[in-house]
C-alpha positions as a LaTeX table, in Angstrom:
\begin{tabular}{lrrr}
\hline
Residue & $x$ (\AA) & $y$ (\AA) & $z$ (\AA) \\
\hline
Met1 & 133.79 & $-188.04$ & 0.36 \\
Asp2 & 132.06 & $-191.41$ & $-0.09$ \\
Arg3 & 135.32 & $-193.55$ & 0.37 \\
Leu4 & 135.56 & $-191.80$ & 4.20 \\
Glu5 & 133.79 & $-194.19$ & 6.41 \\
Pro6 & 130.98 & $-192.59$ & 8.69 \\
Asn7 & 131.60 & $-192.76$ & 12.29 \\
Gly8 & 129.35 & $-195.76$ & 13.60 \\
Tyr9 & 128.94 & $-197.37$ & 10.52 \\
Arg10 & 130.20 & $-200.44$ & 11.14 \\
Gly11 & 127.68 & $-201.01$ & 14.15 \\
Arg12 & 124.97 & $-199.31$ & 12.36 \\
Leu13 & 125.51 & $-202.43$ & 9.28 \\
Leu14 & 126.13 & $-205.56$ & 11.30 \\
Glu15 & 122.36 & $-204.27$ & 13.17 \\
Ala16 & 121.14 & $-204.07$ & 9.69 \\
Gln17 & 122.81 & $-207.80$ & 8.80 \\
Arg18 & 120.86 & $-209.29$ & 12.08 \\
Ala19 & 117.29 & $-207.40$ & 11.66 \\
Val20 & 117.50 & $-208.78$ & 7.80 \\
Cys21 & 118.55 & $-212.52$ & 9.14 \\
Asp22 & 115.76 & $-212.40$ & 12.03 \\
Phe23 & 113.15 & $-211.19$ & 10.00 \\
Leu24 & 113.56 & $-213.69$ & 7.32 \\
Glu25 & 113.66 & $-216.64$ & 10.26 \\
Gly26 & 110.10 & $-215.55$ & 10.35 \\
Gly27 & 109.32 & $-216.72$ & 6.94 \\
Pro28 & 109.76 & $-215.65$ & 2.98 \\
Ala29 & 109.67 & $-212.03$ & 2.23 \\
Tyr30 & 110.35 & $-209.58$ & $-0.46$ \\
Val31 & 113.03 & $-206.63$ & $-1.00$ \\
Gly32 & 110.92 & $-203.63$ & $-2.01$ \\
Val33 & 113.14 & $-202.11$ & $-4.92$ \\
Ser34 & 112.57 & $-198.63$ & $-6.47$ \\
Trp35 & 115.90 & $-198.30$ & $-7.57$ \\
Gly36 & 117.19 & $-195.08$ & $-5.49$ \\
Lys37 & 120.09 & $-195.57$ & $-3.63$ \\
Asp38 & 118.46 & $-196.51$ & $-0.54$ \\
Ser39 & 116.66 & $-200.01$ & $-2.30$ \\
Val40 & 119.61 & $-200.80$ & $-4.09$ \\
Val41 & 122.00 & $-200.95$ & $-0.77$ \\
Val42 & 118.68 & $-202.75$ & 1.04 \\
Ala43 & 118.71 & $-205.32$ & $-1.75$ \\
Asp44 & 122.32 & $-205.98$ & $-2.34$ \\
Leu45 & 122.67 & $-206.54$ & 1.49 \\
Val46 & 119.45 & $-209.06$ & 1.48 \\
Leu47 & 121.46 & $-210.87$ & $-1.34$ \\
Arg48 & 124.31 & $-211.18$ & 0.21 \\
Leu49 & 122.42 & $-212.77$ & 3.55 \\
Ala50 & 119.98 & $-214.87$ & 1.69 \\
Pro51 & 120.50 & $-215.23$ & $-2.12$ \\
Ala52 & 117.06 & $-216.45$ & $-3.07$ \\
Thr53 & 115.31 & $-213.51$ & $-1.67$ \\
Val54 & 112.74 & $-211.94$ & $-4.24$ \\
Leu55 & 113.12 & $-208.53$ & $-5.04$ \\
Leu56 & 109.94 & $-206.58$ & $-6.29$ \\
Asn57 & 109.77 & $-203.24$ & $-8.49$ \\
Cys58 & 106.48 & $-201.69$ & $-8.83$ \\
Ile59 & 106.18 & $-199.21$ & $-11.90$ \\
Val60 & 103.81 & $-196.30$ & $-12.05$ \\
Gln61 & 103.57 & $-195.27$ & $-15.46$ \\
Pro62 & 103.88 & $-192.76$ & $-17.02$ \\
Val63 & 105.38 & $-191.12$ & $-14.26$ \\
Asp64 & 108.24 & $-193.48$ & $-13.52$ \\
Asn65 & 111.66 & $-192.30$ & $-13.66$ \\
Pro66 & 112.93 & $-193.30$ & $-17.27$ \\
Glu67 & 116.48 & $-193.67$ & $-15.91$ \\
Asn68 & 115.44 & $-196.28$ & $-13.47$ \\
Ala69 & 115.94 & $-199.57$ & $-16.02$ \\
Ala70 & 119.47 & $-198.43$ & $-16.62$ \\
Val71 & 120.28 & $-198.61$ & $-12.56$ \\
Arg72 & 118.15 & $-201.86$ & $-12.77$ \\
Asp73 & 120.09 & $-203.42$ & $-15.38$ \\
Ala74 & 123.53 & $-202.52$ & $-14.01$ \\
Phe75 & 122.43 & $-203.75$ & $-10.55$ \\
Leu76 & 121.59 & $-207.33$ & $-12.42$ \\
Ala77 & 124.98 & $-207.34$ & $-14.20$ \\
Ile78 & 125.98 & $-207.66$ & $-10.22$ \\
His79 & 123.28 & $-210.15$ & $-8.95$ \\
Pro80 & 122.81 & $-212.31$ & $-12.04$ \\
Gly81 & 121.01 & $-214.44$ & $-10.15$ \\
Ala82 & 118.29 & $-212.50$ & $-8.68$ \\
Thr83 & 115.06 & $-212.90$ & $-8.80$ \\
Leu84 & 112.96 & $-209.84$ & $-9.93$ \\
Tyr85 & 109.66 & $-209.14$ & $-10.47$ \\
Glu86 & 108.27 & $-206.03$ & $-12.06$ \\
Ser87 & 104.79 & $-205.18$ & $-11.19$ \\
Thr88 & 103.40 & $-202.20$ & $-13.70$ \\
Val89 & 100.56 & $-200.03$ & $-13.07$ \\
Trp90 & 98.76 & $-197.05$ & $-14.96$ \\
Cys91 & 97.74 & $-193.59$ & $-13.74$ \\
His92 & 94.23 & $-192.93$ & $-14.30$ \\
Arg93 & 93.53 & $-190.19$ & $-17.42$ \\
Asp94 & 90.99 & $-187.25$ & $-17.26$ \\
Ala95 & 90.70 & $-184.25$ & $-18.68$ \\
Ala96 & 93.02 & $-182.97$ & $-15.64$ \\
Gly97 & 95.86 & $-185.06$ & $-16.57$ \\
Trp98 & 97.52 & $-188.06$ & $-14.77$ \\
His99 & 96.59 & $-189.01$ & $-11.15$ \\
Gln100 & 98.34 & $-191.68$ & $-8.87$ \\
Thr101 & 95.80 & $-192.30$ & $-6.46$ \\
Gly102 & 95.82 & $-196.02$ & $-5.99$ \\
Thr103 & 98.19 & $-197.13$ & $-8.72$ \\
Leu104 & 101.09 & $-198.01$ & $-6.11$ \\
Glu105 & 98.70 & $-200.17$ & $-3.72$ \\
Ala106 & 97.51 & $-201.73$ & $-6.82$ \\
Ala107 & 100.68 & $-202.72$ & $-7.83$ \\
Phe108 & 102.01 & $-204.03$ & $-4.54$ \\
Ala109 & 98.43 & $-206.27$ & $-4.35$ \\
Ala110 & 99.32 & $-208.01$ & $-7.77$ \\
Phe111 & 102.09 & $-209.26$ & $-6.65$ \\
Val112 & 101.02 & $-210.41$ & $-3.25$ \\
Glu113 & 97.97 & $-212.22$ & $-4.98$ \\
Tyr114 & 100.66 & $-213.71$ & $-7.46$ \\
Thr115 & 103.31 & $-215.02$ & $-5.27$ \\
Gly116 & 101.19 & $-215.37$ & $-1.38$ \\
Ile117 & 104.17 & $-213.29$ & $-0.01$ \\
Asp118 & 103.08 & $-210.07$ & 2.10 \\
Arg119 & 106.34 & $-209.45$ & 4.23 \\
Tyr120 & 108.59 & $-207.06$ & 3.08 \\
Ile121 & 112.02 & $-205.43$ & 3.36 \\
Ser122 & 112.22 & $-201.93$ & 3.18 \\
Gly123 & 115.24 & $-199.50$ & 2.36 \\
Val124 & 113.64 & $-196.70$ & 4.55 \\
Arg125 & 115.26 & $-194.33$ & 6.88 \\
Ala126 & 114.41 & $-192.48$ & 9.49 \\
Ala127 & 116.43 & $-189.53$ & 8.71 \\
Glu128 & 114.29 & $-189.31$ & 5.47 \\
Ser129 & 111.47 & $-187.35$ & 6.72 \\
Ser130 & 109.35 & $-186.95$ & 10.08 \\
Lys131 & 106.99 & $-189.30$ & 8.93 \\
Arg132 & 109.58 & $-192.36$ & 8.86 \\
Leu133 & 110.96 & $-191.20$ & 11.69 \\
Leu134 & 107.93 & $-191.54$ & 13.57 \\
Thr135 & 107.25 & $-194.82$ & 11.98 \\
Ile136 & 110.22 & $-196.33$ & 12.69 \\
Leu137 & 109.90 & $-195.36$ & 16.73 \\
Arg138 & 106.67 & $-196.86$ & 16.84 \\
Asn139 & 107.35 & $-199.77$ & 15.06 \\
Gly140 & 110.76 & $-200.82$ & 15.58 \\
Met141 & 113.22 & $-202.24$ & 12.86 \\
Val142 & 111.79 & $-205.52$ & 12.51 \\
Gly143 & 107.73 & $-206.55$ & 12.75 \\
Glu144 & 105.53 & $-209.07$ & 11.97 \\
Arg145 & 105.34 & $-208.18$ & 8.33 \\
Thr146 & 108.25 & $-205.39$ & 7.62 \\
Cys147 & 111.90 & $-205.05$ & 8.25 \\
Arg148 & 113.65 & $-201.70$ & 8.30 \\
Pro149 & 117.48 & $-202.58$ & 8.15 \\
Leu150 & 118.61 & $-199.22$ & 7.37 \\
Ala151 & 116.44 & $-197.49$ & 9.93 \\
His152 & 119.02 & $-195.97$ & 11.59 \\
Trp153 & 121.24 & $-194.83$ & 8.61 \\
Thr154 & 122.94 & $-191.77$ & 7.27 \\
Ala155 & 123.05 & $-190.73$ & 3.67 \\
Arg156 & 126.84 & $-191.12$ & 4.36 \\
Asp157 & 126.15 & $-194.67$ & 5.54 \\
Val158 & 124.06 & $-195.27$ & 2.29 \\
Tyr159 & 126.82 & $-193.58$ & $-0.26$ \\
Phe160 & 129.46 & $-195.54$ & 1.82 \\
Tyr161 & 128.10 & $-198.81$ & 1.34 \\
Ala162 & 127.08 & $-198.36$ & $-2.70$ \\
His163 & 131.09 & $-197.14$ & $-2.69$ \\
Thr164 & 132.76 & $-199.83$ & $-0.90$ \\
His165 & 130.45 & $-202.57$ & $-2.76$ \\
Gly166 & 130.66 & $-200.74$ & $-6.60$ \\
Leu167 & 126.59 & $-200.65$ & $-6.86$ \\
Pro168 & 125.13 & $-198.48$ & $-9.33$ \\
Leu169 & 123.55 & $-195.12$ & $-8.61$ \\
His170 & 120.82 & $-193.57$ & $-10.24$ \\
Pro171 & 122.44 & $-190.30$ & $-12.49$ \\
Ala172 & 119.52 & $-187.88$ & $-10.87$ \\
Tyr173 & 121.89 & $-188.15$ & $-8.03$ \\
Ala174 & 124.48 & $-185.76$ & $-9.56$ \\
Met175 & 121.43 & $-183.41$ & $-10.89$ \\
Ser176 & 121.77 & $-181.03$ & $-7.89$ \\
Met177 & 122.00 & $-177.81$ & $-9.42$ \\
Gly178 & 125.73 & $-178.11$ & $-8.98$ \\
Gly179 & 125.63 & $-178.72$ & $-5.74$ \\
His180 & 123.11 & $-176.34$ & $-4.81$ \\
Tyr181 & 120.65 & $-179.20$ & $-3.86$ \\
Asp182 & 121.71 & $-181.77$ & $-0.65$ \\
Arg183 & 122.50 & $-184.88$ & $-2.59$ \\
Gly184 & 120.78 & $-187.06$ & 0.45 \\
Arg185 & 117.76 & $-185.42$ & $-0.36$ \\
Leu186 & 117.23 & $-186.15$ & $-4.07$ \\
Arg187 & 114.45 & $-188.20$ & $-4.89$ \\
Val188 & 114.27 & $-190.98$ & $-8.15$ \\
Ala189 & 111.53 & $-192.91$ & $-8.07$ \\
Phe190 & 108.72 & $-190.76$ & $-9.92$ \\
Leu191 & 108.46 & $-187.87$ & $-11.62$ \\
Glu192 & 105.90 & $-185.31$ & $-11.20$ \\
Gly193 & 104.59 & $-186.66$ & $-7.91$ \\
Lys194 & 102.22 & $-184.44$ & $-5.94$ \\
Ala195 & 103.66 & $-185.78$ & $-2.67$ \\
Gly196 & 107.17 & $-185.01$ & $-1.71$ \\
Arg197 & 107.40 & $-181.69$ & $-3.55$ \\
Gly198 & 109.57 & $-179.91$ & $-1.38$ \\
Met199 & 113.26 & $-179.64$ & $-1.03$ \\
Gly200 & 113.12 & $-177.94$ & $-4.74$ \\
Arg201 & 112.42 & $-181.54$ & $-6.47$ \\
Leu202 & 109.62 & $-180.05$ & $-8.46$ \\
Glu203 & 111.93 & $-177.38$ & $-9.86$ \\
Leu204 & 114.59 & $-180.17$ & $-10.34$ \\
Glu205 & 112.81 & $-182.48$ & $-12.42$ \\
Arg206 & 111.19 & $-179.85$ & $-14.53$ \\
Phe207 & 114.90 & $-178.67$ & $-15.30$ \\
Tyr208 & 116.79 & $-181.97$ & $-16.08$ \\
Tyr209 & 113.81 & $-184.04$ & $-17.47$ \\
Arg210 & 111.74 & $-181.04$ & $-19.38$ \\
Glu211 & 110.58 & $-182.90$ & $-22.24$ \\
Glu212 & 108.88 & $-185.84$ & $-19.81$ \\
Met213 & 107.47 & $-183.46$ & $-17.25$ \\
Ala214 & 105.90 & $-181.14$ & $-19.94$ \\
Ala215 & 104.57 & $-183.86$ & $-21.41$ \\
Ile216 & 103.14 & $-185.60$ & $-18.31$ \\
Glu217 & 102.00 & $-182.06$ & $-17.02$ \\
Arg218 & 99.82 & $-182.41$ & $-20.37$ \\
Gly219 & 98.40 & $-185.95$ & $-19.85$ \\
Glu220 & 100.30 & $-186.85$ & $-22.54$ \\
Leu221 & 103.06 & $-189.80$ & $-22.80$ \\
Pro222 & 106.09 & $-188.94$ & $-22.63$ \\
Pro223 & 108.81 & $-189.32$ & $-25.50$ \\
His224 & 110.28 & $-192.64$ & $-23.99$ \\
Leu225 & 106.85 & $-194.14$ & $-23.73$ \\
Asp226 & 105.72 & $-193.18$ & $-27.49$ \\
Gly227 & 103.59 & $-196.11$ & $-28.55$ \\
Ala228 & 102.85 & $-197.71$ & $-25.10$ \\
Val229 & 99.01 & $-198.45$ & $-24.42$ \\
Pro230 & 97.85 & $-196.93$ & $-20.99$ \\
Gly231 & 95.84 & $-198.89$ & $-18.72$ \\
Leu232 & 97.19 & $-202.57$ & $-18.92$ \\
Pro233 & 98.46 & $-203.49$ & $-15.79$ \\
Ala234 & 101.05 & $-206.20$ & $-15.92$ \\
Leu235 & 103.00 & $-208.69$ & $-13.59$ \\
Lys236 & 106.79 & $-209.98$ & $-15.33$ \\
Leu237 & 109.53 & $-211.86$ & $-13.98$ \\
Val238 & 112.46 & $-210.16$ & $-15.06$ \\
Ser239 & 115.20 & $-212.26$ & $-14.07$ \\
Thr240 & 115.71 & $-215.53$ & $-12.07$ \\
Ser241 & 118.38 & $-218.17$ & $-11.26$ \\
Glu242 & 116.99 & $-220.61$ & $-13.26$ \\
Thr243 & 116.96 & $-218.53$ & $-16.30$ \\
Ser244 & 120.18 & $-216.76$ & $-16.29$ \\
\hline
\end{tabular}
């Protein structure tokens, strides 16, 4: 199915490319990446047009999906000259467990304070949720500080672009209970998020990431973070054209 070009795809691709070019004419910007399919596609699209554009991945621990790093490494193998920052923050922990409130905002703020770049390109699509549809209807594809080049893309558009450009896809997109859940609705950025638990997400995470979820729900560190020190935020330059 991914090899079949969706109807109207070329027009939406051209629209997205024009949106990126128009937005970047207004000044520097970064591409927000979560290593989900939409952000991988928008990052590739932007880097093909403007290779110097910075990528930013905001990581919230200990709930970051443990396989995101593998997608990152595969993507950087395709774009070895890309400049990627990782802004890592930790959830707040108390007797009730881990709490994400304000963590993403803190991760973005640390990057903006360091680089001074507060304009960003997002991979959000109107088809993902009614909230995102309303946002796009209200603000359009290109605003003063935000660009949404994939605003009108379908999930099939995203998978087709990824296939034709040989982009890596997160293994969670195959974690659909044997096709029971819609691949276009699966999410990969965080585990155990209280937002977005619909579409069977919580059940899927507990099935496919049972050890990680069990630890997180107990307020502990998942196995892959054994020995990590919670509570230390960090901004890290992962890859740059000067060092690649």
